[in-house]
Structures are given as structure tokens and as C-alpha cells.
LUMRO-185917 format. One record per residue (C-alpha): residue number from 0; x, y, z; residue in three letters. Coordinates in nm, 4 decimals. Each point is the difference from the previous one (the first is absolute). Layout:
<lumlos>
LUMLO     n          u          v          w   res
LUMLO   NUM          X          Y          Z   Ala
...
</lumlos>
This chain:
<lumlos>
LUMLO     n          u          v          w   res
LUMLO     0     0.0000     0.0000     0.0000   Ala
LUMLO     1     0.1275     0.3466    -0.0862   Arg
LUMLO     2     0.0413     0.2417     0.2852   Glu
LUMLO     3    -0.1670     0.3369    -0.0278   Asn
LUMLO     4     0.2328     0.2111     0.2161   Ile
LUMLO     5    -0.0536     0.3721    -0.0483   Phe
LUMLO     6     0.3104     0.1853    -0.1114   Ser
LUMLO     7    -0.1728     0.3377    -0.0202   Met
LUMLO     8    -0.3315     0.1571     0.0980   Val
LUMLO     9    -0.1150     0.3192    -0.1738   Val
LUMLO    10    -0.3093     0.2163     0.0489   Phe
LUMLO    11    -0.1779     0.1040    -0.3219   Asp
LUMLO    12    -0.1658     0.3266     0.1058   Lys
LUMLO    13    -0.1839     0.0450    -0.3292   His
LUMLO    14    -0.1896    -0.3294     0.0232   Arg
LUMLO    15     0.0061    -0.0298     0.3823   His
LUMLO    16     0.1632    -0.3396     0.0119   Arg
LUMLO    17     0.3104    -0.1737     0.1258   Ile
LUMLO    18     0.2272    -0.1700    -0.2522   Leu
LUMLO    19     0.2067    -0.2889     0.1362   Cys
LUMLO    20     0.2971    -0.1153    -0.2031   Cys
LUMLO    21     0.1340    -0.3515     0.0379   Ser
LUMLO    22     0.0193    -0.2901    -0.2423   Thr
LUMLO    23    -0.3057     0.1648    -0.1554   Trp
LUMLO    24    -0.1840     0.3294     0.0465   Leu
LUMLO    25    -0.3051     0.0158     0.2272   Ser
LUMLO    26    -0.2357     0.2961     0.0414   Ala
LUMLO    27    -0.2195     0.0545     0.3057   Tyr
LUMLO    28    -0.2714     0.2641    -0.0107   Ser
LUMLO    29    -0.0305     0.2355     0.2966   Leu
LUMLO    30    -0.3471     0.1239    -0.0841   Arg
LUMLO    31    -0.2272    -0.1186     0.2746   Arg
LUMLO    32    -0.3317     0.1191     0.1358   Lys
LUMLO    33    -0.0789     0.0031     0.3688   Thr
LUMLO    34    -0.3145    -0.2015    -0.0721   Ala
LUMLO    35     0.2246    -0.2984    -0.0837   Glu
LUMLO    36     0.1011    -0.0447     0.3643   Phe
LUMLO    37    -0.1980    -0.2577     0.1964   Pro
LUMLO    38    -0.2270     0.1362     0.2750   Pro
LUMLO    39     0.2307    -0.1170     0.2812   His
LUMLO    40     0.3268     0.1004    -0.1698   Tyr
LUMLO    41     0.2416     0.1506     0.2521   Asn
LUMLO    42     0.3138     0.0623    -0.2058   Gly
LUMLO    43     0.1289     0.3035    -0.1868   His
LUMLO    44    -0.2234     0.1762    -0.2501   Thr
LUMLO    45     0.2802     0.2139    -0.1430   Thr
LUMLO    46     0.3386    -0.1139    -0.1368   Pro
LUMLO    47     0.2318    -0.1542     0.2574   Val
LUMLO    48     0.3157     0.2091     0.0360   Gln
LUMLO    49     0.2092    -0.2598     0.1802   Gly
LUMLO    50     0.0278    -0.2994     0.2298   Val
LUMLO    51     0.1996    -0.0691     0.3179   Leu
LUMLO    52     0.0473    -0.3288     0.1844   Tyr
LUMLO    53     0.0471    -0.0258     0.3766   Asn
LUMLO    54     0.1738    -0.3305     0.0842   Pro
LUMLO    55    -0.0425     0.0526     0.3763   Asn
LUMLO    56    -0.3766    -0.0457    -0.0020   Asn
LUMLO    57    -0.0451    -0.1247    -0.3591   Thr
LUMLO    58    -0.1968     0.3002    -0.1187   Gln
LUMLO    59    -0.0201     0.1396    -0.3504   Ile
LUMLO    60    -0.0561     0.3746    -0.0221   Val
LUMLO    61    -0.1426     0.1462    -0.3210   Thr
LUMLO    62    -0.0539     0.3682    -0.0609   Phe
LUMLO    63    -0.1527     0.2364    -0.2505   Asp
LUMLO    64    -0.0317     0.3792     0.0147   Asn
LUMLO    65    -0.2891    -0.0198     0.2470   Glu
LUMLO    66     0.0262    -0.3096     0.2181   Phe
LUMLO    67     0.2425    -0.2455     0.1541   Val
LUMLO    68    -0.1304    -0.3580     0.0283   Asn
LUMLO    69     0.1583    -0.2541     0.2332   Val
LUMLO    70    -0.0561    -0.3657    -0.0959   Trp
LUMLO    71     0.0856    -0.3252     0.1766   Lys
LUMLO    72     0.2422    -0.1809    -0.2320   Ala
LUMLO    73    -0.1118    -0.3549     0.0870   Glu
LUMLO    74    -0.3692     0.0592    -0.0637   Thr
LUMLO    75    -0.0113     0.2998    -0.2337   Gly
LUMLO    76    -0.2635     0.1572     0.2282   Lys
LUMLO    77    -0.0075     0.3726     0.0559   Leu
LUMLO    78     0.0885     0.0685     0.3650   Gln
LUMLO    79    -0.0664     0.3744    -0.0093   Phe
LUMLO    80     0.0531     0.3075    -0.2105   His
LUMLO    81     0.0582     0.3662     0.0705   Phe
LUMLO    82    -0.0212     0.3216    -0.1935   Ser
LUMLO    83     0.3133     0.1917    -0.0902   Leu
LUMLO    84    -0.2003     0.3168     0.0622   Ala
LUMLO    85    -0.0604    -0.0988     0.3643   Ser
LUMLO    86     0.2657     0.2311     0.1379   Phe
LUMLO    87     0.0048     0.3759     0.0281   Ser
LUMLO    88     0.3033     0.0718    -0.2083   Gly
LUMLO    89    -0.0976     0.0196    -0.3618   Val
LUMLO    90    -0.2539     0.2514    -0.1187   Ser
LUMLO    91    -0.1542     0.0046    -0.3431   Gly
LUMLO    92     0.1043    -0.2570    -0.2561   Glu
LUMLO    93     0.2797    -0.2313     0.1006   Tyr
LUMLO    94     0.1845    -0.2784    -0.1748   Arg
LUMLO    95     0.1966    -0.2864     0.1487   Leu
LUMLO    96     0.3495    -0.0178    -0.1505   Thr
LUMLO    97     0.1854    -0.2591     0.2104   Ser
LUMLO    98    -0.0599    -0.2605     0.2677   Ile
LUMLO    99     0.2102    -0.2448     0.2008   Ser
LUMLO   100     0.0196    -0.1819     0.3304   Tyr
LUMLO   101     0.2472     0.0991     0.2655   Asp
LUMLO   102     0.2820    -0.2481     0.0581   Gly
LUMLO   103    -0.1939    -0.1956     0.2633   Leu
LUMLO   104    -0.3276    -0.0019    -0.2007   Cys
LUMLO   105    -0.1783     0.1727     0.2868   Arg
LUMLO   106    -0.0816     0.3265    -0.1813   Arg
LUMLO   107    -0.1122     0.0931    -0.3509   Ile
LUMLO   108     0.1742     0.3088    -0.1367   Ile
LUMLO   109    -0.1778     0.1966    -0.2747   Thr
LUMLO   110     0.1229     0.2969    -0.2027   Gly
LUMLO   111    -0.2298     0.2463    -0.1753   Phe
LUMLO   112     0.0515     0.2450    -0.2825   His
LUMLO   113    -0.0137     0.3103     0.2200   Gln
LUMLO   114     0.3100    -0.0782     0.2056   Gly
LUMLO   115    -0.1834    -0.1881     0.2761   Thr
LUMLO   116     0.0966    -0.3335     0.1565   Val
LUMLO   117    -0.2493    -0.1865     0.2204   Val
LUMLO   118     0.0913    -0.2923     0.2240   Ile
LUMLO   119    -0.2882    -0.2420     0.0642   Trp
LUMLO   120    -0.0729    -0.2815     0.2415   Asn
LUMLO   121    -0.0767    -0.2957    -0.2327   Pro
LUMLO   122    -0.2043    -0.1736     0.2722   Ser
LUMLO   123    -0.2728     0.2638     0.0147   Asn
LUMLO   124     0.0687     0.2649    -0.2670   Gly
LUMLO   125     0.0764     0.2769     0.2492   Gln
LUMLO   126     0.2248     0.2804    -0.1267   Ala
LUMLO   127     0.2784     0.0129     0.2601   Leu
LUMLO   128     0.2244     0.2745    -0.1344   Asn
LUMLO   129    -0.0057     0.2612    -0.2731   Ile
LUMLO   130     0.3284     0.1375    -0.1330   Ile
LUMLO   131     0.0044     0.2978    -0.2355   Arg
LUMLO   132     0.2715     0.1689    -0.1979   Asp
LUMLO   133    -0.0495     0.3576     0.1235   Pro
LUMLO   134     0.1704     0.1576    -0.3022   Asp
LUMLO   135    -0.1579    -0.1996    -0.2767   Ser
LUMLO   136    -0.3238    -0.1422    -0.1278   Met
LUMLO   137     0.1972    -0.2291    -0.2312   Ala
LUMLO   138    -0.0788    -0.3646    -0.0581   Glu
LUMLO   139     0.1405    -0.2608     0.2374   Ile
LUMLO   140     0.1919    -0.2349    -0.2333   Asn
LUMLO   141     0.0952    -0.2739     0.2439   Cys
LUMLO   142    -0.0551    -0.0902     0.3668   Val
LUMLO   143     0.2039    -0.2457     0.2057   Ile
LUMLO   144     0.0954    -0.0594     0.3603   Ser
LUMLO   145     0.3126    -0.1247     0.1707   Met
LUMLO   146     0.0977    -0.1149     0.3470   Gln
LUMLO   147     0.3203     0.1205     0.1614   Arg
LUMLO   148     0.0973    -0.0586     0.3633   Lys
LUMLO   149    -0.3613    -0.0642     0.0981   Gly
LUMLO   150    -0.1284     0.3144    -0.1725   Gln
LUMLO   151    -0.2351     0.0065    -0.2976   Thr
LUMLO   152     0.0612     0.2555    -0.2734   Phe
LUMLO   153    -0.2475     0.0752    -0.2814   Tyr
LUMLO   154     0.1594     0.1305    -0.3189   Ile
LUMLO   155    -0.1893     0.1628    -0.2864   Ala
LUMLO   156     0.1425     0.1362    -0.3242   Ser
LUMLO   157    -0.1483     0.3299    -0.1177   Val
LUMLO   158     0.1574     0.1370    -0.3154   Gly
LUMLO   159     0.3685     0.0511     0.0832   Arg
LUMLO   160    -0.0547    -0.0315     0.3764   Arg
LUMLO   161    -0.0303    -0.2771     0.2546   Leu
LUMLO   162    -0.2288     0.0489     0.2983   Leu
LUMLO   163     0.1254    -0.2047     0.2941   Ile
LUMLO   164    -0.2387    -0.0403     0.2942   Ala
LUMLO   165     0.1062    -0.1609     0.3266   Lys
LUMLO   166    -0.2621    -0.1942     0.1974   Glu
LUMLO   167    -0.0106    -0.0021     0.3800   Ala
LUMLO   168    -0.0938    -0.2922     0.2239   Gln
LUMLO   169    -0.3709     0.0967    -0.0026   Gln
LUMLO   170    -0.0163    -0.0008    -0.3827   Phe
LUMLO   171     0.0100     0.3791    -0.0141   Thr
LUMLO   172     0.2299     0.1933    -0.2309   Ile
LUMLO   173     0.2676     0.1802     0.2023   Thr
LUMLO   174     0.1886     0.1767    -0.2779   Ser
LUMLO   175    -0.0036     0.0532    -0.3758   Val
LUMLO   176     0.3197     0.0935    -0.1800   Thr
LUMLO   177     0.0642     0.0711    -0.3662   Arg
LUMLO   178     0.2936    -0.0850    -0.2196   Trp
LUMLO   179     0.0264     0.1632    -0.3424   Thr
LUMLO   180     0.1900    -0.1524    -0.2908   Ala
LUMLO   181     0.2557     0.2191    -0.1805   Pro
LUMLO   182    -0.1419     0.2135    -0.2847   Pro
LUMLO   183     0.1644    -0.2150    -0.2695   Glu
LUMLO   184    -0.2024    -0.3018     0.1152   Cys
LUMLO   185    -0.3503    -0.0639    -0.1226   Gly
LUMLO   186    -0.3009    -0.1070     0.2014   Ser
LUMLO   187     0.0331    -0.2867     0.2458   Ile
LUMLO   188    -0.2471    -0.2553    -0.1313   Leu
LUMLO   189     0.0780    -0.3048     0.2115   Cys
LUMLO   190     0.1720    -0.0749     0.3313   Val
LUMLO   191     0.1061    -0.3474     0.1199   His
</lumlos>
């Protein structure tokens, strides 16, 4: 049997479909009406922006621009969901630009296009901390966390800057510092 492993996935914005390239070309239409969802459907109704896996409690986290859904990996059942607009930090239209777990998979870190980072409790959807770039409304390109000597640091790239937030014992942010790349460097798109 031939394997159909995708080597490239491309979005065709003119025909609203996804083209998958492998041994042969496949096209998947994205045109869907809400009426197609079953009455007890509890998944996303807008395109999924990304997926995270938590190995500690075998949860799969899916997110779109409005909601975060937390699923039990063994059963595929929705455990709970929460709205990304459920915190008082983003006014008007907002758009999710990046998401990750912290190093211990105990917090979900989200970045938005207006220079805002929100740290969530994945067990109940509570927004624990909001970090803003005070000098910019630029898009958060990447969010990560790191542990060092028992301290948790959240790092977000914003244009040519890194926002570095230090977390205290009670999960509160104690300080936010900024590091700016030299002018000859471009935007920082990814941090590992």
C-alpha cells in the first residue's frame, strides 16, 4: 500500500480550501455551514488555530480565535472550554497569535496581536496573569517559558524585543524586563 504522507499543506484563499501535497494532490473544502453541526456538537465552530498536548494529565488542548477546548486524550471527550475573551485585558477585536504550555505543563501561555500575553490555568480556564508591552501594541510572535533555579520566566517576542516576566511563588508576576535586539537585526519570530 502506498503511503500518503503530506509533504506540504497550502491554503487556497480563492476557493477556500486546503491543498495537501503528497504522493498525489488532495483538496479539502473549508466551506461549511453551522447547520451541518449535530445538535449536541461541542467542538470548535471556527477554524482551529493550533493544538497542544499535556502529557502530565493526558489532555489535548485545541484553540481557535474565540475558545480554548480541553479534551481527555483517552476518550476524546470535551472536559471543559473557556473563552479567550474571559479576561479584562483585551478590548475591541483581538486575535490570538501564539500559544504554548509552560515547561511543567501547568499553565497555558497565549500571545495576542496587541502586545498582550495572558497566562491561564488549564484546569479551569482562569486568567492568572496579564503581561503587556507598555511601549507597543505589536503582535506577540512567540511565547515560551523556562525554569531556572526554581524560578519560572515567561518570554514573549514582540518585534525586535523580548519581554521577560518573572513569576513569584504565588503565580504572580514580580517583574517585566525588556531586551531589544540591535537595529541591524530583524524581528524575533521564534524563541526556543
